[in-house]
N, C-alpha and C positions, 0 to 999 in steps of 0.2 A: 504494500500500500504506500501511496505517496506520503501519507502522514508520517511514516517512519523517516523519510528523507527530510521532511520539514522540521521535525522535532529532534532529529539526531538520536533517535532511541535505539539502543542496541538490543537486539532480540535474543542474543545468546546468553543462556544462563546455565551454570554448571552445578551439578549435584550428584551425590551418590545415593544409592537406593536405600531408603528407609532408615537413615542413621541420624541421631541427634549429636551434633558436634558442638563443643564449647569454643566460643570466639576468644580472641586475646583479651577482651575486656570482661570476660566471664559470662557473656550471654550465650545462649544456645540457639540453634536453628535446626529444624527438621529438614533433612535432605529429601528432595523430591524423589519419589519412587520411579523406577524405570530408566533413569539416566545411566550412562556408562562412563566410567572413569579409568584412565590408564596413566601410570607414572613410570618413568625410567630415568635413572641417573647413575653416574659412576662416582664412587667414593672410595678412596684408598685402593684403587684398582679393581674394585668389585662392582658388578652390576646390581643395582637395587631397584625396588619398586614392585609393581604388580600389573597384570594385564599387558605385559610388554609386547606380546605377540598377537594381540587382537587388533583388528583394523578399525581406524577412526577416520573421520573427515578432518583433514588438517586445516582447512580454511586458510587464512593468510599466513600461517606458519610455513606453507609451501613456498612462499617468497624466499625463504632461506635457501632452499634447494636451487631455485632459479639464480639467485645472487651468487652462490658459490660456483655454479657452472659458468656464469658470465665472467667472473673474476679469473677463474682458472683457465678458461678457453680463449676469451677475447682479450683479457688483461685489463687492469684498472684504468689504463690511459686510452683505451679504444674510444673512438669518436664516430658517430653516425654522420654520414655525408649526404646532405640534400644537394643535388646537382642541377645546374642549369646547362642545357645543351642547346646549341644553335646550328641551324642548317649549315652543313660543311661548305657550301658554295659561298656563304656570306662571311667566312673566316679567312684571313690571310695566313701565309705560312708562319707568321709570328703569333698566331692565335689572337689576332685583333679583328674586331668586327669591321666589315667593309659595307658601307651604306651608299645609297645614291640620294644625296641631299636629305639625309636623315631617315631614309626608308630602308629597312632591312628586308631584302627580297628572299623570303624563305620562312620556314617554320622555326619555332623554339619549343623546348620541352623542359618542364620542371619535373625532375625525377625524385619523388618522395620515397624515403626509406624508413619510415616509421619512427622518426625522432620525436619522442614524447615531450620534448622541451621546445619544439619548433613553434614560433609565434607568427602572428600576422606581421609584426614589425620586422621579423627576420626574413619573411617572404618579400616584404618591401625592399629591404636592403639587398637581397639577392637580385631582384628584378631591376633595382636601381643601377646595377652595373651596366644594363643596356642603356639607360638614360645617360650615364656617364660616358658611354661610347658614342653618344650623339644620336641615338635612335629615338625617333618620335612616332614612327609608324612601323608596324610589323605587317608586311604584305604576305601574309600566310596565316597559319593556324598556331594557336598556343595549346600544346598538349600537356596534360597533367598525368604523368605516368604513376599509376597506383598498383603496379604489378610486382613490387619487390617481395611482397608476401603472397602466398597462395591460400586458397580455401576461404572459409567463412571468417569474419572478424570476431564473431561470438563463438566461444567454445561450447561443447556439448554440456547440457545441463544448466546453463545459466538461466536464472529465473526470468520468464518473459516480463513480469511486472516490475522487474528492476531495471530493465533496459532503457528506461527513460531517465534514469538517475545518473549523475556524473561519476559515481563510483564504478559504473559499468560502461563508461564511454568507450566506443569501439576502438581497439588498438589496431587501426588500419595502417596501411602504408602511408596514407594521407592523414597526418595529425597536425592540426593548427590550433593553438591555444588549448591544448589538451582535449580537443573535440568536446568542449563543454562551454556553456554560456550561463552565467549567473544573472538572475533577474530579481526584481523587487516587486512584491505584491502589496498593494495598499487596500485595506478593508477596515474602515473605522466605525461603521454603523451596522448593527445587526439588521439583516434584511436589505442592506444597501448594496451598492455596486463595488466591484473589485476592479482596480486599475493595475496595469503592469508596466514596469519600467525596464526596458532592455537597453544594455549599453550601446552607445552609438557605433554603427558599423558592424554589428553582429547580425548576419542575415538569417534570422529565424523569425517566425510569427507565432504569437501566443493569443489564443482566443479564450476569454474569461466569462463570456456571457452566461454560461450555465453554472457558474459557481455561486453558492449561497453562503452568506456570512452568518455564522451562528455563534452562540455562546460557547465558552471553553468546555462547559460540562456536556453540551450536546456533541461537540467535536470529539471529546474523549469517550463519549458514549457509543461511538461507532460510525458516525457520519464522516467518511473519509474524503480526502481530496484525491481525485482520480485524474489520470492523464491519458489521452489518446494522441498518437503521433503518426506522421506519415513520412514517406520518402522524400518529401520536399522540405523537411525540417519545419513543418507546421504542427503546432501543439494545441490541442483543445482540452481545457481544464473543465472538470465538472465535479459535483459533490459539494463538500463543505470546507470552509476554513474558519478558524476561530477569529472573532473580532479582536483587533489589535489593541493592546493596552498602550495608552499615551501616544497613539498614532504612529508607533514605530513600525516601519515596513517589515514585511515578512520575506526573508530570503528564500529563494527557490532556484535550484540549478537544473539545467536541461542538457541531457546528453544528446549529442548530434546523432541523428538516425541515418543520415546518408552522407558519409564523409566525402564522397566524390562530388556531390552537389555543393557541399560546404566549401570544398576546395575551389570549385568553379566560381561560386559567388564571391568568395574572398579575393580570388585572383583578379576577377573583373573589377572589384573595388580598388585594389592596389594599382592596377594598370591605369585606371581612370585618375587616381590621385597623382600618379607619375606623369599623366598627360601623354600616355603612349596609346595610340590607336591601333586596333587590330582589324584588318580587313576580312579575315576569315573567322573561324570559330574558336571558342575556348572549350576544349573537349577532353574529357577523361579517357585514358587508354590503359591497356594492360601491358602493351609492348611498344617500343619505339617505332615511330612511323617515319619512313624515309631515311635519308643519310644525314645523321646529326653528329656533331662533335662536342666534346666537353669544352665549356667556356669558363664557368665559375662554380663555386660551391659554398655552402654554409656548413661549418663543422659544429656538431653538438658539443655540449659539455662532456667531459670524460665520464665513462661508465661509473667510476667510483663515486662521483658526485650524484649521478642519477640514483645509484643504489642507496646512498645515504638518505635521500628523500623517500625512496621506495620502502625501505625497511622501517625508518622512524615513523613515517606517516601512513604506511600501508597503502601506497598508491598503486591501484590495480593496473592502470594503463601502462605504467612504467614496467611492471613485472611482465605483462603479457607481450608488450612490444619487444622487451629484452629477450624473452623466450623465443619469439618468432625470428628475431635477429640471429640468435644462436643457431637455430635450425637452418636458416638461409645461408649463413656463412659456412656452417658445417658441411652442408650438401652442395654448396656452390650452385644453388638454384632456389627459386622461390619455394619456401617451406610452409606447410600448413601446421596446425597444432599437433597432429599425430607425429609428423616427422620431427618437429621441434622437441617434443618430449622424449622421443627416442634418442635424439642427439644428446639431450641433457643426461639421460641415463647412461649413455656410452661414455660421455665425458667423465662423469663421476665414477663409473666402474674402472676407468683408466687410472683413477686416483685411489683405487682400493675400496670404494664405497659401492656395495652391491645392494640395490634396493629391491631385489628379489621380485616378489609378486605384488608389490605396491602398484597402485593404479594412479598414473599421472595424466591428467586431462589438459591442464592449462598451467601457465606460469604463475598465476596470482592466487590460486586456491578458491576462486569464486565458484567453481563447479562443485556441487555436492557429490559428483561421481568420483572425485578424488578419494583415494583410500591409502593409508599408510599406517604402520604400527609404531608405537613409541620406540621400540628397539631400532627400527630402521631410521627414524628421525634422529635418534640419539647418535647413530653412526655418523651422520652428517655433522652434527654439532661437535662430536669428538674430533673429527678431522679438522674442523675449523680451529678448535682449541689447540691442537697439536701443531698446526701450521700457521698460526696467526702472526708469527714474526715476519712472514713475507706476504700473507694475505691482507693483513691490516683490516680485517672484516668485523671483529667484535665491536669496534668503535662505531660501526654503522647502526647497531641495534639501539632501540629505545632503552633509556635508563629510568628505573623507578623513581618517580617524583621529580624528574629532571627534564625528560625529553620525550617527544613523540607520543605514541599511544600508551606508554607507561607513565606519562607525565602526571596523570591524575587518576590512575587506576586504584580503586578503593582498597584492594587487597594488599598493596605494597607501599602505602603512603606513610607508614609508621615504622620506626625502628623495630627490629633490626634489619628489615627488608629494604627500607628506604635507601636508595643509592647502591644497594648491594645486589639488586636483580637487574640484569641486562638481558632482555628477551624480546622476541617477536610475538605479538599477540595474534590470535586467529579467531575471527568471529563470523558466524553465519547463524541463520535461524536455528536455534537448538544446539549451537556449538559455541564453546568458549575455551580457547587453548592458550598455552604459553609454551614457547620453546626457546631456550637460550642458556644463560650462564648465571650462576649464583656464587657470590663470594662468601664463603662460610666464616664462622667466628674465628677460625685460626688462619684465615687469609687464603684458603684454597679456592681455586676457580673450578667450580663443578658444573659441567654441562648437564642440563635436565630437560625433561619433556613432561608437560602436564596437559593431558588431553581430557576434555569433558564433552561428551556428545549425548544426543537423544534427550534434550531438555524440554520440559513442558510444564506449564503452571496452570493452576485453576484460574477461572475467569477473573475473579476479584483481584488476585495477585498480579495477573498480567496487565490489567488496567492501571493499577497503581504504578507498575514499572514503566508503562508507556507515558504516564503523566509525571514520571520522575518523583513520585511521592515516597518511595522506599528505595533503600540500597539494594543492589543485586545480591540475593541471598547466597549464591554460590561462593562469593568472595570469602566467606568465613572458612569454608573448607579449603579453598585455594591457599589462603594465608597459612592455615595450619600445616598443610603439606610443605609449603616453602620454608616455614620456620623450622620444621623437622629437619629438612635438608641443611638449613643454615647451622643448626646445632650439631650437624654431622651424625645424626641418628638415622636408623632405618625406618622408612614408612611401611606401614602394613595395610593390606587391603581391609576395608571395612565391610562388615556383613550385617 
């Protein structure tokens, strides 16, 4: 539901079956029946925990696997190159554009390669190299090559009702501004109209005529805000939104549905701003058309910088574009998700990490079809710990109470866990995981995995969680497990 995106409500709640646990402050909480928990960690050379060989949905902890493969295979300094190609007949032997009174006779091509950091301004800078060469007219076509990756942009199992939200923005070859647009909705009167403010130059349309402004209690009572979208990046909102307090606009983000149309519209805007006319068409293609030669390029930030944001903030489009880049480079041809995940498995196996029967569907962990055991995930973390002197990867993880998705996680905000847990979070509906490293009371760095799946709450509790009226109940158990590891004791399975 779109309400989840509006209110930033996490639906993943972790619990063990039928157990009352004491919290650090002496309170107790009954653990939800039916949930599944697995723990694995190494202490003094011994594997400890329970349910280490059961399969769990890793959610965003899978980004750790993608990041390790990227650093190991592509290297921390690898940069993604977005290229500008020009008709060969319009280039001199010195790779300079030859025009006739400012007219470039021939086609140009922008070859997109899935740079998740690429922006509209950077597209402007790239095309401005034509303006700097004296071009004011392109007597030909402008091709937008989106064929660097193969297959669908969405991986198997991604929830259809999440596809309108920016955390599932499509990791296409064509990525501009993260394939996401942030807008503001204004609704100050119950029963009144809703107005939408879209940033200037963002080529999407939002229709709000079917949205009803209601009280917060009615909104939390089940009247959701829904979104329909089409391939022209037109969005129709319906259902309800809560009336705003003190007139503060409500933020809402829109994932681009058609990256090729998005690229086409933005390219047209950029060329118009540069005052470069095009006599032909602006057309998306999957392969180069005609004889074109390399002219200029934009280089992305290094992979290490991408992965820092990816792991700390859990950015899905970075993880999935990274996975698809690995596959394409590994096979020297456009790769789909299946090829990319096979490439990642082979890269890690070459490092001695055998993921066995684990199921890897995407690079981000968005798909609920992913499956991995705590033991398998621990083998990835152990390799990172053993090789971090050259990987420099642990510093990319969130730190409890300090950064990223652990900056305010309730289970780790107090001593002794505060600042001593460095881990990747993993959240899906019914899933709440942690995978990373814990510095124990004696200063040991212990890799650990805490998986919690199959979570479900009664209606009253679920509504309170959506409204943020109560803390996430599973954090009591999560904290207890982490404190046990901190104290260098053995955790035991609860029954």
